[in-house]
C-alpha positions in Angstrom: 72.6 127.5 85.2 70.3 130.2 86.4 69.3 131.9 89.5 66.3 131.9 90.5 63.8 135.7 91.6 64.1 136.0 95.3 60.6 136.8 96.5 62.2 139.0 99.1 59.3 138.9 101.9 59.4 135.2 102.2 62.9 136.0 103.4 62.3 139.3 105.5 62.8 137.2 109.1 65.5 134.0 108.5 65.7 131.1 111.2 68.8 131.8 113.4 70.4 128.3 114.4 73.0 126.8 112.5 72.5 123.2 111.5 75.0 122.4 114.0 73.4 124.0 117.1 70.7 122.7 119.0 68.7 125.1 120.5 66.9 124.4 123.8 63.4 126.0 122.9 62.6 125.4 126.5 65.2 127.8 128.1 63.9 130.8 125.9 61.6 133.3 127.1 59.0 133.8 123.7 61.3 137.6 122.9 63.6 135.7 123.2 63.1 132.8 120.9 61.2 135.3 118.3 64.8 137.1 118.6 66.7 134.0 117.8 64.2 133.1 114.7 64.6 137.2 113.4 68.2 137.1 113.6 71.3 135.5 112.1 72.4 132.8 110.0 69.5 129.8 108.6 68.2 127.3 110.3 67.5 124.3 109.5 64.3 123.6 107.2 62.8 120.7 108.9 62.8 122.1 112.0 61.7 125.7 110.8 57.8 125.2 111.2 58.3 122.8 114.5 60.3 126.1 116.4 57.8 128.7 115.2 55.3 126.6 116.7 56.9 126.7 119.9 57.1 130.6 119.4 53.9 130.9 118.7 53.1 129.0 122.6 55.1 130.4 124.4 53.7 134.0 123.0 50.4 132.6 124.2 51.6 130.7 127.4 53.6 133.9 128.7 50.5 135.9 127.8 52.9 138.5 125.8 49.8 139.4 123.7 52.1 142.1 121.9 54.8 139.5 120.7 51.7 138.1 118.4 51.7 139.0 115.3 55.6 138.6 115.0 55.1 135.2 115.7 52.4 134.8 113.8 54.2 136.5 110.9 57.3 133.8 111.8 54.7 131.1 111.7 53.6 131.6 108.2 57.1 132.1 106.7 58.3 128.7 108.0 55.2 126.9 106.4 55.9 128.8 103.2 60.1 127.7 103.7 58.8 124.0 104.0 56.2 124.6 101.3 52.8 124.3 102.7 51.6 127.5 101.2 48.0 126.5 102.0 49.3 126.5 105.8 51.2 129.5 105.2 47.7 131.8 103.3 45.5 130.2 106.4 48.0 131.3 109.3 48.0 134.9 107.4 44.6 134.9 107.3 44.0 134.8 110.7 46.8 137.1 111.5 46.0 140.3 109.7 43.0 141.2 111.8 44.7 141.3 114.8 47.6 143.0 113.4 46.0 146.0 111.4 45.6 148.1 114.6 48.8 148.0 116.0 51.7 146.4 113.9 52.0 148.1 111.1 55.3 147.1 109.8 53.8 142.9 110.8 50.6 143.7 108.7 51.4 145.2 104.9 54.6 142.4 105.5 51.7 140.0 106.3 49.3 142.0 103.6 52.4 141.2 101.0 52.9 137.8 102.0 49.5 137.0 100.9 49.9 138.7 97.9 53.1 136.9 97.5 51.2 133.6 98.6 48.5 134.0 95.8 50.8 134.3 93.1 52.7 131.2 93.9 49.1 129.8 93.5 49.3 131.2 90.0 46.5 133.5 91.2 49.0 136.2 89.3 46.3 138.8 88.0 45.0 138.1 91.9 48.4 139.2 93.1 49.1 141.7 90.4 45.9 144.0 91.4 46.8 143.4 95.2 50.5 144.7 94.7 49.6 147.4 92.8 47.1 148.6 95.5 49.1 148.6 98.6 52.4 149.9 96.5 49.6 153.2 95.7 48.1 152.8 99.3 50.4 155.9 101.6 51.4 153.6 105.0 51.5 155.3 108.2 54.3 154.3 110.6 56.5 151.7 108.1 59.6 151.7 107.7 61.6 152.0 104.6 62.9 148.8 104.6 59.6 147.1 104.9 57.8 149.8 101.8 61.1 148.3 99.5 60.6 145.2 100.4 57.0 145.2 99.3 58.1 147.0 96.1 60.4 144.4 95.2 57.7 142.1 95.8 55.4 144.2 93.3 58.5 144.1 91.0 58.5 139.9 91.0 54.6 140.7 90.7 54.8 142.7 87.6 57.4 139.8 86.0 55.2 136.7 86.1 52.2 138.9 84.7 54.7 139.0 81.7 55.3 142.8 81.8 59.3 142.2 82.4 60.3 146.0 81.7 58.2 147.7 84.1 59.6 144.8 86.9 63.3 145.8 85.7 62.0 149.5 86.2 60.7 148.9 89.5 63.7 146.3 90.5 66.1 149.3 89.6 64.5 151.9 91.2 64.3 149.8 94.2 68.1 149.0 94.3 68.5 153.1 94.2 66.2 153.1 96.9 68.0 151.3 99.0 71.5 152.3 98.1 70.3 155.3 99.3 69.0 154.9 102.6 72.5 152.2 103.0 70.3 149.1 103.5 73.7 146.7 101.7 70.2 143.4 102.4 67.9 145.4 100.0 70.6 146.4 97.4 72.5 142.6 97.3 68.9 140.9 97.1 67.3 143.0 94.0 70.5 143.4 91.9 70.3 139.5 91.8 67.0 139.8 90.9 67.7 142.2 88.5 71.0 140.4 87.2 68.8 137.2 86.4 66.6 139.6 84.0 69.5 140.9 81.7 71.2 138.1 81.8 68.4 135.6 80.4 68.0 138.8 77.9 71.5 138.6 77.0 72.5 142.1 78.3 75.1 141.1 79.6 77.4 144.3 80.0 74.6 145.8 81.5 75.0 143.0 83.5 78.0 143.5 84.6 78.2 147.2 85.1 75.0 146.7 88.1 78.2 144.1 89.6 80.9 147.2 89.3 78.5 149.7 90.5 77.8 148.0 94.3 81.3 146.7 94.5 81.8 148.8 97.2 78.7 146.8 98.8 79.4 143.9 98.0 83.4 144.2 99.3 82.2 145.4 102.8 78.6 143.1 103.6 78.7 140.3 105.6 75.2 139.1 103.8 77.4 135.9 102.5 74.3 134.1 100.6 73.5 136.8 98.5 77.3 137.9 98.1 78.5 134.6 96.9 75.3 135.0 94.7 76.0 137.9 93.1 80.0 136.9 92.6 78.5 133.3 91.2 76.3 135.4 88.4 80.3 137.5 87.9 81.6 134.3 87.2 78.7 133.0 84.8 78.8 136.6 82.8 82.4 136.1 82.5 81.9 132.8 80.7 78.8 134.4 79.0 80.8 136.7 77.5 83.7 134.8 76.0 86.3 133.9 78.8 85.4 130.6 80.1 88.9 130.4 80.3 89.1 132.8 83.4 86.4 131.8 84.8 88.1 128.5 85.7 89.7 129.3 88.1 88.4 132.2 89.6 85.1 129.3 89.8 87.7 126.8 91.4 89.1 129.1 94.4 85.4 129.7 94.8 84.5 126.6 95.1 87.6 126.2 97.9 86.2 128.8 100.5 83.6 128.1 103.0 80.3 128.8 100.8 77.0 129.1 103.0 75.3 125.5 102.4 75.1 122.9 99.5 73.0 125.0 97.2 75.7 127.6 96.5 78.4 125.1 96.2 76.1 123.3 93.1 75.5 125.8 91.2 78.7 126.7 91.6 79.9 123.6 90.2 77.2 123.7 87.8 78.9 126.3 86.5 82.1 125.1 86.8 81.0 122.0 84.3 79.6 124.5 82.0 83.4 126.5 81.6 84.9 122.8 81.6 82.6 121.9 78.6 83.2 125.0 77.4 87.2 124.7 76.8 86.8 120.7 75.8 87.4 119.2 79.0 84.8 116.6 79.0 86.5 114.6 81.6 86.2 117.5 83.8 82.9 119.2 83.0 81.0 115.5 84.0 82.6 115.5 87.0 81.9 118.9 88.3 78.2 118.4 86.6 78.0 115.5 88.4 78.9 116.7 91.6 76.0 119.5 91.3 73.8 116.7 90.8 74.2 115.6 94.0 74.8 119.3 96.0 71.4 120.4 94.7 69.1 116.8 95.2 67.3 118.2 97.7 66.3 121.4 95.4 63.7 119.8 92.2 64.0 123.4 90.9 68.0 124.0 91.2 68.2 120.3 90.4 66.9 119.4 87.3 68.7 122.6 86.5 72.0 121.0 87.1 71.2 117.9 85.5 70.3 119.4 82.2 74.8 120.8 82.5 75.1 116.9 83.2 72.9 116.1 79.8 75.1 118.5 77.6 78.6 117.4 78.7 76.4 113.2 78.3 75.9 114.6 75.0 79.1 115.9 74.4 80.5 113.2 75.6 78.8 110.3 73.0 76.8 109.2 75.9 73.5 109.3 74.8 71.9 106.6 77.1 73.1 108.3 79.8 72.0 112.1 78.4 68.1 110.0 78.4 67.6 108.7 81.0 68.7 111.7 82.6 65.9 113.1 80.6 63.4 111.0 81.6 65.0 112.3 85.4 63.8 116.4 84.8 61.0 115.4 83.3 59.4 113.9 86.5 60.0 117.2 87.8 56.5 118.2 89.4 57.2 121.9 88.6 56.8 121.1 85.2 54.1 121.1 83.4 52.3 118.4 81.8 52.6 119.3 78.9 56.4 120.0 79.2 56.9 116.5 80.8 55.3 114.7 77.8 57.5 116.4 75.3 61.1 115.5 77.2 59.6 111.8 78.1 58.5 111.3 74.4 61.9 113.6 72.9 64.5 110.9 72.1 68.1 112.5 71.6 70.0 110.6 69.6 67.8 111.1 67.0 66.7 114.2 67.2 70.9 115.1 67.3 70.9 112.7 63.8 
């Protein structure tokens, strides 16, 4: 199980209405609608673009030019979150000239979002060069949180360009700055990213030390997703450091809580499967892995991770045919490069293990 890095500029405006709530868009003014979009809990992904487009139209209909840049940013983010990256990039390009003179915070966020979209589109060097320029420039009128968000994304661009040590230094610097201004969201999000990097390098004690360092923030914060993410990281570290028996009851207790959504629940079950596999409870591990696959089915990359956990359990049970079938499902992931897809499709699990 591995958590992915979060490019925080894309999370700078979450959608405010819970999945169970129906929002009467017509009853809200443009300002009210934008306020609902930018604060609170996550809005159902399938409705994000519709809601953001409604906000853009309301701003125009009410003649609220001072809200145009905010509405534009919300639409660009909604398009990104629905993997419509080309459309998101076009919206950003259209919005930049309008926001340049009057909205310094939004202008910088749009510039950072554009660089992030270049990164996701594979333009790694172009994205890094843009981030380097943005970080080096002065930005009068921009608040500290927006500047830290920019530096966090710069760390992500460094990482994607293979500059791991520089990325870690930047992320640690952002965490420290976030603690100084007491911006918990910045601290938690970037600590999540740092732990991913430390665990990938098997620096488990360093990772645990960072969790201990921010524990007071974990205990007081209401940023549920990040708090849950970091709790799972901590339990993952317990497993990796040789104590899966201790992690199992912790994970069961965690999974009994009302969590932020299927994504976090799925990660919990994936880790539980791994811990149970190590302790020798193959039946329990299989149930947990299958539950993780089901919960994460809507998220391509996370679903592949969960299925790999299931494959490990199936191999341990001698279920080579089922393991091979699951491997073929993973191999067809659109996120894998063609050469890796071919390697997985041609792999014969039983013969590889013989």
